C-alpha positions as CSV (number, residue, x, y, z in Angstrom):
1,M,114.4,-168.2,55.5
2,G,117.8,-167.4,56.9
3,I,119.8,-164.3,57.5
4,F,123.1,-163.4,55.8
5,D,125.4,-160.4,55.8
6,Y,124.6,-159.8,52.1
7,V,121.9,-161.0,49.8
8,V,122.9,-161.0,46.1
9,V,120.1,-161.2,43.5
10,G,121.4,-162.9,40.4
11,A,124.2,-165.4,39.8
12,G,125.5,-163.8,36.6
13,A,128.9,-162.3,36.0
14,A,128.6,-159.6,38.7
15,G,126.9,-161.8,41.3
16,C,129.5,-164.6,41.0
17,V,132.4,-162.2,41.5
18,L,130.6,-160.6,44.5
19,A,130.0,-163.9,46.2
20,N,133.7,-164.7,45.8
21,R,135.2,-161.4,46.9
22,L,132.8,-160.7,49.8
23,T,133.5,-164.1,51.4
24,E,137.3,-164.0,51.0
25,D,137.7,-162.7,54.6
26,G,136.4,-166.0,56.0
27,V,133.7,-164.4,58.1
28,T,131.3,-162.6,55.8
29,S,128.2,-164.6,54.6
30,V,126.5,-164.2,51.3
31,C,123.2,-165.7,49.9
32,V,123.0,-165.7,46.1
33,L,119.5,-166.1,44.6
34,E,119.3,-167.2,41.0
35,A,116.1,-167.7,39.0
36,G,117.6,-170.3,36.7
37,G,118.9,-173.8,37.2
38,N,122.4,-175.2,37.3
39,D,125.1,-174.8,34.7
40,R,126.1,-178.4,34.3
41,H,124.7,-179.0,30.8
42,P,127.3,-179.9,28.2
43,F,126.0,-177.2,25.8
44,I,127.3,-174.7,28.3
45,A,130.7,-176.2,28.6
46,I,131.2,-176.7,24.9
47,P,131.8,-173.2,23.3
48,A,129.9,-174.1,20.1
49,G,126.9,-175.1,22.3
50,F,125.8,-171.5,22.6
51,V,123.6,-172.0,19.6
52,K,121.5,-174.5,21.6
53,T,121.1,-172.3,24.6
54,L,120.1,-168.8,23.3
55,Y,116.5,-169.5,22.5
56,G,113.6,-171.2,24.3
57,D,113.4,-170.8,28.0
58,K,115.6,-173.5,29.4
59,F,118.7,-171.2,29.9
60,V,117.4,-167.7,29.2
61,W,114.8,-165.1,29.9
62,P,113.2,-165.0,26.5
63,F,112.7,-161.3,26.4
64,V,111.4,-159.6,23.2
65,T,111.5,-155.9,22.5
66,E,108.5,-153.8,21.8
67,P,107.9,-152.9,18.1
68,S,110.3,-150.2,17.1
69,E,109.4,-147.3,14.9
70,A,113.0,-147.0,13.6
71,L,112.9,-150.7,12.7
72,D,109.6,-150.3,10.7
73,G,107.6,-151.9,13.6
74,R,109.8,-154.9,14.0
75,T,110.5,-156.7,17.3
76,V,113.8,-158.2,18.3
77,A,114.5,-161.2,20.5
78,I,116.9,-160.2,23.3
79,P,117.4,-163.3,25.4
80,Q,119.3,-162.9,28.7
81,G,120.9,-165.6,30.8
82,K,118.7,-167.4,33.2
83,V,121.1,-170.1,34.6
84,V,123.9,-170.2,37.1
85,G,126.6,-168.0,35.6
86,G,123.9,-165.8,33.9
87,S,124.8,-164.7,30.4
88,S,128.4,-165.7,30.9
89,S,127.1,-169.3,30.6
90,I,125.4,-168.8,27.2
91,N,127.2,-165.9,25.5
92,G,129.9,-165.7,22.8
93,M,132.8,-165.7,25.2
94,V,134.6,-162.7,23.7
95,Y,136.8,-160.8,26.2
96,N,136.8,-157.2,25.2
97,R,137.3,-154.4,27.8
98,G,136.6,-151.4,25.5
99,Q,138.5,-148.2,25.0
100,A,140.0,-146.1,27.7
101,A,138.0,-143.2,26.5
102,D,134.7,-145.2,27.3
103,F,135.5,-145.2,31.0
104,D,137.0,-141.8,31.1
105,T,133.6,-140.6,29.8
106,W,132.0,-142.2,32.9
107,A,134.3,-140.2,35.1
108,Q,133.6,-137.0,33.2
109,M,129.9,-137.6,33.9
110,G,130.5,-137.1,37.6
111,N,131.4,-140.6,38.7
112,R,134.5,-140.3,40.8
113,G,136.9,-143.2,40.5
114,W,135.5,-144.7,37.4
115,G,138.0,-143.6,34.7
116,F,140.1,-146.2,32.8
117,D,143.1,-145.8,35.1
118,D,140.8,-146.3,38.1
119,L,139.3,-149.5,36.7
120,L,142.5,-151.0,35.3
121,P,143.5,-152.6,38.6
122,Y,140.1,-154.3,38.6
123,F,140.4,-155.6,35.1
124,K,143.8,-157.0,36.0
125,R,142.7,-158.5,39.3
126,S,140.3,-161.0,37.8
127,E,142.4,-161.8,34.7
128,R,144.8,-164.7,34.1
129,R,146.1,-163.7,30.7
130,L,147.5,-166.8,29.0
131,G,149.2,-165.0,26.1
132,P,151.3,-162.0,25.1
133,G,150.5,-158.5,26.5
134,D,152.1,-155.7,28.5
135,D,151.8,-156.5,32.2
136,H,151.0,-152.9,32.9
137,F,147.7,-153.6,31.3
138,R,147.2,-157.3,31.7
139,G,146.7,-159.5,34.8
140,R,148.5,-162.8,35.1
141,T,147.2,-164.3,38.4
142,G,143.4,-163.9,38.4
143,E,140.7,-166.5,38.3
144,L,139.6,-165.9,34.7
145,P,141.8,-167.4,32.0
146,I,142.0,-165.2,28.8
147,T,143.3,-167.1,25.8
148,D,144.0,-166.5,22.1
149,L,142.4,-168.3,19.2
150,D,144.0,-171.6,18.3
151,W,141.8,-172.4,15.3
152,I,143.0,-170.5,12.3
153,N,141.0,-170.3,9.0
154,P,142.5,-169.0,5.7
155,L,139.4,-166.8,5.3
156,A,140.0,-165.0,8.6
157,E,143.7,-164.4,7.7
158,A,142.7,-163.0,4.3
159,F,140.1,-160.7,6.0
160,L,142.8,-159.3,8.3
161,D,145.2,-158.9,5.3
162,A,142.4,-157.0,3.6
163,A,142.2,-154.7,6.6
164,E,145.9,-154.1,6.4
165,G,145.5,-153.4,2.7
166,M,143.1,-150.6,3.7
167,G,145.6,-149.1,6.1
168,I,144.1,-150.6,9.2
169,P,147.0,-152.3,11.1
170,R,146.9,-155.4,13.2
171,T,146.7,-154.3,16.8
172,P,149.1,-156.1,19.3
173,D,146.5,-156.0,22.1
174,Y,143.1,-154.3,21.8
175,N,142.6,-154.8,25.5
176,A,145.3,-152.3,26.4
177,G,142.9,-149.3,26.2
178,Y,143.2,-148.3,22.5
179,Q,141.3,-150.3,20.0
180,F,142.0,-149.0,16.5
181,G,143.2,-151.9,14.4
182,A,142.4,-155.4,13.4
183,G,143.0,-158.8,14.9
184,Y,141.6,-161.9,16.5
185,F,139.4,-161.8,19.6
186,Q,140.6,-162.9,22.9
187,R,138.2,-165.2,24.8
188,Y,137.4,-166.9,28.1
189,I,137.9,-170.4,26.7
190,H,140.5,-172.6,28.3
191,E,141.4,-176.2,27.3
192,G,138.5,-176.2,24.8
193,K,135.8,-175.3,27.4
194,R,133.9,-172.2,28.4
195,V,135.1,-170.6,31.6
196,S,131.9,-168.8,32.9
197,A,131.8,-166.5,35.9
198,A,130.2,-169.4,37.8
199,K,133.2,-171.7,37.0
200,A,135.8,-169.0,37.7
201,F,134.4,-167.3,40.7
202,L,131.2,-168.9,42.2
203,R,132.3,-172.5,42.6
204,P,135.4,-171.5,44.6
205,A,133.2,-169.3,46.8
206,L,130.8,-172.1,47.4
207,R,133.6,-174.2,48.8
208,R,134.1,-171.7,51.7
209,Q,130.8,-172.6,53.3
210,L,130.0,-168.9,53.7
211,T,128.2,-168.7,50.4
212,S,124.7,-170.1,49.9
213,L,123.4,-170.5,46.3
214,R,119.7,-170.9,45.9
215,S,118.8,-171.7,42.3
216,R,115.4,-171.6,40.8
217,A,114.7,-168.8,43.2
218,H,112.4,-166.3,41.4
219,V,112.8,-163.0,43.2
220,L,109.5,-161.2,43.8
221,N,110.8,-157.9,45.4
222,V,113.2,-156.3,47.8
223,V,111.7,-156.2,51.3
224,M,111.6,-152.5,52.4
225,D,111.2,-151.0,55.8
226,G,110.4,-147.4,54.8
227,C,113.5,-146.3,52.8
228,K,115.7,-149.2,54.0
229,A,116.2,-152.6,52.3
230,T,116.1,-155.4,54.8
231,G,115.9,-158.5,52.6
232,V,114.5,-160.2,49.6
233,R,111.2,-162.1,48.9
234,Y,111.4,-165.0,46.5
235,R,109.5,-168.0,45.2
236,D,111.2,-171.4,45.0
237,G,110.8,-174.0,42.3
238,A,107.8,-175.5,44.1
239,G,106.0,-172.2,44.2
240,R,106.6,-171.5,48.0
241,E,107.4,-168.0,49.1
242,H,110.4,-167.2,51.3
243,V,112.1,-164.2,52.8
244,V,115.9,-164.1,53.2
245,Q,117.2,-161.2,55.4
246,A,120.3,-159.1,54.9
247,R,122.2,-157.9,58.0
248,R,124.1,-155.4,55.9
249,E,122.9,-154.9,52.4
250,V,120.8,-156.3,49.5
251,I,122.7,-156.2,46.2
252,L,120.8,-156.4,42.8
253,S,122.9,-158.1,40.1
254,A,120.1,-159.3,38.0
255,G,121.0,-157.5,34.8
256,A,119.8,-154.6,32.7
257,V,116.3,-155.9,32.4
258,N,115.6,-157.6,35.7
259,S,117.4,-155.2,38.1
260,P,115.2,-152.1,37.1
261,K,112.1,-154.3,37.1
262,L,112.8,-155.5,40.6
263,L,113.4,-152.0,41.8
264,Q,110.1,-150.9,40.3
265,L,108.3,-153.9,41.9
266,S,109.9,-152.9,45.2
267,G,108.6,-149.3,45.1
268,I,111.7,-147.7,43.7
269,G,111.3,-145.9,40.4
270,P,109.2,-143.3,38.6
271,A,106.3,-142.5,40.8
272,G,103.8,-142.3,37.9
273,L,104.8,-145.8,36.7
274,L,104.6,-147.3,40.3
275,N,101.2,-145.7,40.9
276,G,100.0,-147.0,37.6
277,I,100.8,-150.6,38.5
278,G,99.7,-150.3,42.1
279,V,103.0,-150.5,43.8
280,P,103.5,-148.2,46.9
281,V,106.3,-145.7,46.4
282,H,109.3,-146.0,48.7
283,A,111.7,-143.9,46.7
284,S,110.8,-141.8,43.6
285,L,113.6,-142.2,41.2
286,P,112.6,-141.3,37.6
287,G,115.7,-142.9,36.0
288,V,114.9,-146.4,37.1
289,G,114.5,-148.4,33.8
290,E,115.6,-145.5,31.6
291,N,118.8,-145.1,29.5
292,L,118.6,-148.6,28.1
293,R,121.3,-149.1,25.5
294,D,122.5,-152.0,23.3
295,H,124.7,-152.6,20.3
296,Y,122.7,-153.2,17.2
297,S,124.5,-155.4,14.7
298,V,123.9,-155.7,11.0
299,R,125.4,-158.7,9.2
300,M,126.5,-159.0,5.6
301,T,127.0,-162.5,4.3
302,A,128.9,-163.8,1.3
303,R,129.3,-167.1,-0.5
304,A,132.9,-168.4,-0.3
305,R,134.9,-170.7,-2.6
306,N,138.2,-172.6,-2.5
307,V,138.0,-172.9,1.2
308,R,136.3,-174.8,4.0
309,T,134.3,-172.7,6.4
310,I,132.5,-173.4,9.7
311,N,129.5,-174.4,7.6
312,E,131.4,-177.5,6.4
313,Y,133.3,-178.3,9.6
314,A,130.1,-178.2,11.7
315,R,128.1,-180.8,9.8
316,W,128.4,-184.3,8.5
317,P,130.8,-185.8,7.4
318,R,133.5,-183.6,9.1
319,L,131.7,-182.8,12.5
320,P,132.5,-186.2,14.1
321,W,136.2,-185.6,13.5
322,E,135.8,-182.1,15.1
323,V,134.2,-183.7,18.1
324,V,137.1,-186.2,18.4
325,K,139.6,-183.3,18.2
326,W,137.8,-181.4,20.9
327,L,137.7,-184.5,23.2
328,R,141.5,-184.9,22.6
329,G,142.1,-181.2,23.5
330,K,143.1,-180.3,20.0
331,P,142.0,-177.1,18.1
332,S,138.4,-177.7,16.9
333,V,135.5,-175.7,15.5
334,L,133.7,-176.7,18.8
335,A,136.0,-174.5,20.8
336,I,135.8,-171.2,19.0
337,C,133.8,-168.0,19.5
338,P,130.9,-167.3,17.2
339,T,132.8,-164.2,16.1
340,I,136.6,-164.6,15.8
341,A,138.1,-161.5,14.1
342,F,137.5,-157.8,14.2
343,V,138.2,-154.4,12.7
344,H,138.0,-151.4,14.9
345,G,137.9,-148.6,12.3
346,K,137.2,-144.9,11.9
347,S,134.4,-143.3,9.9
348,H,136.8,-140.4,9.3
349,P,140.6,-140.3,9.5
350,S,140.6,-137.2,11.7
351,L,139.0,-139.2,14.6
352,E,141.3,-140.0,17.5
353,E,139.3,-143.1,18.5
354,S,137.7,-145.9,16.5
355,D,133.9,-145.4,16.0
356,L,133.2,-148.4,13.7
357,R,133.1,-152.1,14.8
358,I,133.4,-154.8,12.1
359,L,133.0,-158.5,13.2
360,F,134.1,-161.4,11.0
361,T,133.3,-165.1,11.0
362,P,134.4,-167.7,8.4
363,G,130.8,-169.1,8.4
364,S,127.3,-167.9,7.7
365,Y,123.7,-168.6,8.9
366,A,120.8,-169.4,6.6
367,D,118.6,-166.4,5.8
368,G,115.7,-166.2,8.3
369,R,116.7,-169.2,10.3
370,V,118.0,-169.0,13.9
371,Y,121.6,-170.3,14.0
372,V,121.2,-172.7,11.1
373,L,124.3,-172.8,9.0
374,D,124.2,-172.3,5.3
375,D,124.7,-175.5,3.2
376,Y,127.5,-173.9,1.2
377,P,130.8,-172.3,2.2
378,G,130.1,-168.8,3.7
379,M,131.4,-165.9,5.6
380,T,129.8,-163.1,7.7
381,C,131.0,-159.5,8.1
382,G,128.9,-157.6,10.6
383,A,128.8,-153.8,11.4
384,A,127.8,-152.1,14.6
385,Q,127.9,-148.6,16.1
386,P,130.1,-149.2,19.2
387,R,128.8,-146.2,21.1
388,P,125.1,-146.0,20.3
389,E,123.3,-142.8,21.1
390,S,119.8,-144.4,20.9
391,S,118.4,-145.2,24.3
392,G,115.2,-146.7,25.5
393,Y,113.6,-148.1,28.7
394,V,112.5,-151.1,30.7
395,R,109.1,-150.8,32.5
396,A,107.2,-153.3,34.7
397,V,103.6,-153.8,33.3
398,S,102.0,-154.9,36.6
399,R,102.9,-155.8,40.2
400,D,102.9,-159.5,39.2
401,P,106.6,-160.5,39.0
402,A,105.8,-163.2,36.5
403,D,104.8,-160.6,33.9
404,A,107.6,-159.8,31.5
405,P,108.4,-156.1,31.4
406,I,108.2,-153.7,28.4
407,V,111.7,-153.5,26.8
408,Q,112.3,-150.9,24.2
409,P,115.9,-150.2,23.1
410,N,114.9,-147.8,20.3
411,Y,117.5,-149.2,18.0
412,L,118.6,-146.8,15.2
413,A,116.4,-144.0,16.6
414,A,119.4,-141.6,16.8
415,E,120.7,-140.1,13.5
416,A,124.3,-140.8,14.5
417,D,123.6,-144.5,14.9
418,R,122.1,-144.7,11.4
419,R,125.0,-142.8,10.0
420,I,127.7,-144.9,11.6
421,T,125.9,-148.1,10.9
422,L,125.8,-147.1,7.2
423,A,129.5,-146.3,7.3
424,G,130.2,-149.7,8.9
425,L,128.2,-151.5,6.2
426,R,130.2,-149.7,3.5
427,L,133.5,-150.6,5.2
428,A,132.4,-154.2,5.6
429,R,131.5,-154.4,1.9
430,A,134.8,-152.8,1.0
431,L,136.7,-155.3,3.0
432,L,134.9,-158.3,1.4
433,N,135.7,-156.9,-2.0
434,R,139.4,-156.4,-1.3
435,P,142.0,-158.2,-3.6
436,E,143.3,-160.1,-0.5
437,L,139.9,-161.9,-0.4
438,N,139.6,-162.5,-4.2
439,A,140.6,-166.1,-4.0
440,Y,137.8,-166.9,-1.6
441,F,135.0,-164.4,-2.3
442,E,132.4,-165.7,-4.7
443,S,129.4,-163.4,-4.2
444,E,127.6,-161.3,-1.7
445,T,124.4,-163.0,-0.5
446,L,123.0,-160.5,2.0
447,P,122.0,-157.8,1.2
448,G,123.3,-158.5,-2.3
449,A,125.4,-156.5,-4.7
450,A,122.3,-154.8,-6.1
451,V,121.6,-153.0,-2.8
452,T,123.8,-149.9,-3.2
453,T,122.2,-146.6,-2.1
454,D,122.2,-145.2,1.4
455,D,118.4,-145.7,1.6
456,E,118.6,-149.3,0.5
457,L,121.4,-150.2,2.9
458,L,119.5,-148.5,5.8
459,D,116.4,-150.4,4.9
460,F,118.4,-153.6,5.0
461,A,119.7,-152.6,8.4
462,R,116.2,-151.9,9.7
463,R,114.9,-155.2,8.4
464,R,117.8,-157.5,9.3
465,G,119.8,-156.1,12.2
466,N,119.8,-157.8,15.5
467,T,120.8,-157.3,19.2
468,G,124.4,-157.4,20.2
469,Y,123.2,-158.9,23.5
470,H,124.8,-156.0,25.4
471,L,122.0,-154.4,27.3
472,V,123.2,-151.8,29.9
473,G,122.3,-148.5,31.5
474,T,118.9,-149.0,33.2
475,C,120.1,-148.2,36.7
476,R,122.5,-145.5,35.6
477,M,125.3,-144.4,37.8
478,G,125.6,-140.7,38.5
479,P,125.6,-137.9,41.1
480,S,122.5,-136.9,43.0
481,T,122.3,-133.8,40.8
482,D,121.5,-136.0,37.9
483,Q,117.8,-136.6,38.2
484,N,118.0,-139.7,36.0
485,A,120.8,-141.3,38.0
486,V,119.8,-144.4,40.0
487,V,123.0,-145.2,41.9
488,D,125.9,-143.1,43.2
489,D,129.5,-143.7,42.4
490,A,129.6,-146.2,45.3
491,L,126.7,-148.1,43.6
492,R,124.3,-147.2,46.4
493,V,120.7,-146.6,45.3
494,H,119.9,-142.9,45.8
495,G,117.6,-142.3,48.7
496,V,117.6,-145.9,49.9
497,E,119.6,-147.4,52.7
498,G,121.1,-150.9,52.5
499,L,120.6,-151.4,48.7
500,R,123.1,-151.4,45.9
501,V,123.0,-152.3,42.2
502,I,126.1,-153.9,40.9
503,D,125.9,-155.1,37.3
504,A,125.8,-153.9,33.7
505,S,122.7,-151.8,34.4
506,I,124.8,-149.2,36.2
507,M,126.9,-148.3,33.1
508,P,126.0,-144.7,32.3
509,M,127.2,-145.2,28.7
510,L,127.7,-148.4,26.7
511,P,131.4,-149.3,26.2
512,S,132.6,-149.9,22.7
513,A,132.9,-153.6,23.5
514,N,131.2,-156.8,24.7
515,T,130.0,-156.1,28.2
516,F,131.3,-159.1,30.1
517,A,134.8,-157.8,30.9
518,A,133.5,-154.4,32.1
519,T,130.8,-156.1,34.2
520,I,133.4,-158.2,36.0
521,A,135.5,-155.0,36.7
522,I,132.3,-153.3,38.0
523,A,131.8,-156.2,40.4
524,E,135.4,-156.2,41.5
525,K,135.3,-152.5,42.3
526,G,131.8,-152.9,43.9
527,A,133.2,-155.5,46.3
528,D,136.0,-153.1,47.3
529,L,133.5,-150.3,47.8
530,I,131.4,-152.5,50.1
531,R,134.5,-153.5,52.1
532,G,136.0,-150.1,52.2
533,R,139.1,-151.1,50.2
534,S,140.9,-148.7,47.9
535,A,141.7,-149.2,44.3
536,V,145.4,-149.1,45.2
537,A,144.9,-152.3,47.2
538,A,143.5,-154.0,44.2
539,S,146.4,-153.3,41.8
């Protein structure tokens, strides 16, 4: 059903960027296939609407992990975006690149051209920074507006004062490559509305008439001619099957769960797995689906006093006024990220880079209830290991594309992850109990002041921790000498012609950050690699 220069699977962050950049020349055609529907729902445009989009199946793939031994047999919901814009249409809108050392590690693993200095032109290309920052590090003319928080709460200010009281300075710009410090998150919210990858990149591309977007297109597999990808087979919303052909390349940008699953269903992956589900082997690549990593976040909560929190602003009788303010373009609780402040700390003062991530919100959710706010003033202080060592896998369970794959992140399996999570929880508790917060802190509600020992805190982490929604690594980038590498440093699938993977799944290690910014940079660089442009041309 048509032939295009490139067929891109997935209209998420990477797919939207690719559609834009590949059609810039005015002659190249791109077909984008997206399993989800359109992104016109008001819950997507309104930042606070994310609480209505993350669960169910209207806007997400409702993936759930396998029971995890390190979590005492618990499963974890890990929804991924299934809508035009992908997860950028439903996520928390935090713009966080990560540390320079994160990407330098990628280069040290044998990936030429993937250090921080190499990627910086691509971070800058897409960015329109509307706020302070050194222009050496920040872009000013890109498609994606990056703004600062305009809704300030006394609790958040007191939290940052508490960090300073512990010797953690406010950082002028955590997106300049070095993260240690405290501050407010930058975000892709502009004029009170979410700016998804679809809004920033895909919609302009669609106006060029060279980009075709087919939504509700459930991809079944990559069409293979021996070891060459020639197109994509998909099923439309009415259940009819189609094939769209690629003159040049097929590009998988379906995310860290669906990209490896599609490779496996197309005969590219571990031979034993493929034989077991009855899929003919076109390329035996044992690393397809391996190396799954995610941030695991554990949240402490406390009851507040002498202050209004999100809990009060987001319900009657104050919510209508917040809606009015949002409609008038004024600072409103409707236009903030779910997490607004951070501490990037160190578990030991001798460390050069931060290895603790603390997230703060002047609000709290009711225990055991999905995104239901407490009925009293509250605050949340979460801890995460920013560079988790635990890794897992994604595996197709049958040759039927409708069957959800096995997803096993193995949260907290690595000793280092347990140790750093514990250090993060102790730092979070220390911050909440600082004198700078005394006027507002009433009592710790989760896990509670009685939970004090290492074993008790780790038990709490196992029982109450949750995904950071930052799944990566399942189509790992690496040289051909790395038997678990799936793509090379030009993002071409090893041993397969005409096929690339360009999304968060290629990350060899998880950056110490939300993954949206890095995924955008990967797609920017991927587009240049496809077109044969150099990084210098991008700067």
